[in-house]
Phi, psi and omega in degrees: 000138180261156176239145183248134179286147173297148182302323182294346178274359184274108177251017184264120181303329184293337176298316181287319182291340176297334180293343174301329181296338175291329177293322176295321178302313183291318179295320178297320175298316182301322181264017176062033174259077190292321178293317177302316179299314180298316180297319178294324177295319176298318178300317177302312182298314181290327178295315178292317180302316180299318184285339181258348188263138178277342175276074189298323184296312179299311181294325179301312182292324176297316181294318179296323176297318178294318178300311180298323178298315179294316181298311183290320179289322176299319177297320178297313180295317178301314180298319182291337179259358192309316182290343180265348183265139179297151179301326180293313179296319176301318179296319179296316179300314179296318179296322177295318178298314180296325179291324176292321178297317179297310180301321185279303187281315177296320176300322179297313183288333182254002183055045179228182180052244183294344182243023178300149181293333175277114184303324179296319178295315179299317180296320180296313180293324178292324175295320176299320176301317177299316181297311182298315181292322178298314179298315179301317180288329172299317180297320177297313183296321187267000180275000000 
C-alpha cells in the first residue's frame, strides 16, 4: 500500500511546475490534438503522483513512461509539421529539446543540475526543465 503526502507538505518546486503541463493539455485540446492533450494530462497526473507518493520506484516508472510518450509523440507531431515550420522555429524547438536532455542526462552523470546534491538546486533545475519542455511543446502545437 502506498501513502500520499498531504499537499501542504510539498516544498518541492517541481510539484508546482508540473502544473505547466496542464497548459499544454489545454492548448492541445484547443488545436484539436486530442491524443497529445491526453498524453500531457497523463504526464501531469504521473508527475504529481510521483511527487506526492512515497513509493518512488513505482511512481518513477509511471512518470518516465508518460515522459517518453510525450517526447515520442511530440517528435512525431514535429516531424509531421516539419516542412510547414520555419527553419528558425524548428531550430529553437530542437535547441529546447537538447537543453532538456542536457539538464537531465548530463546532470545525472555529473550529479549537477536536476541531480545536484542540494535538493533545492535540483528542484529548481528540474522546474526549469519543466518550463523549457512545456514551451517547446507549445511551439510544436502552435506551429
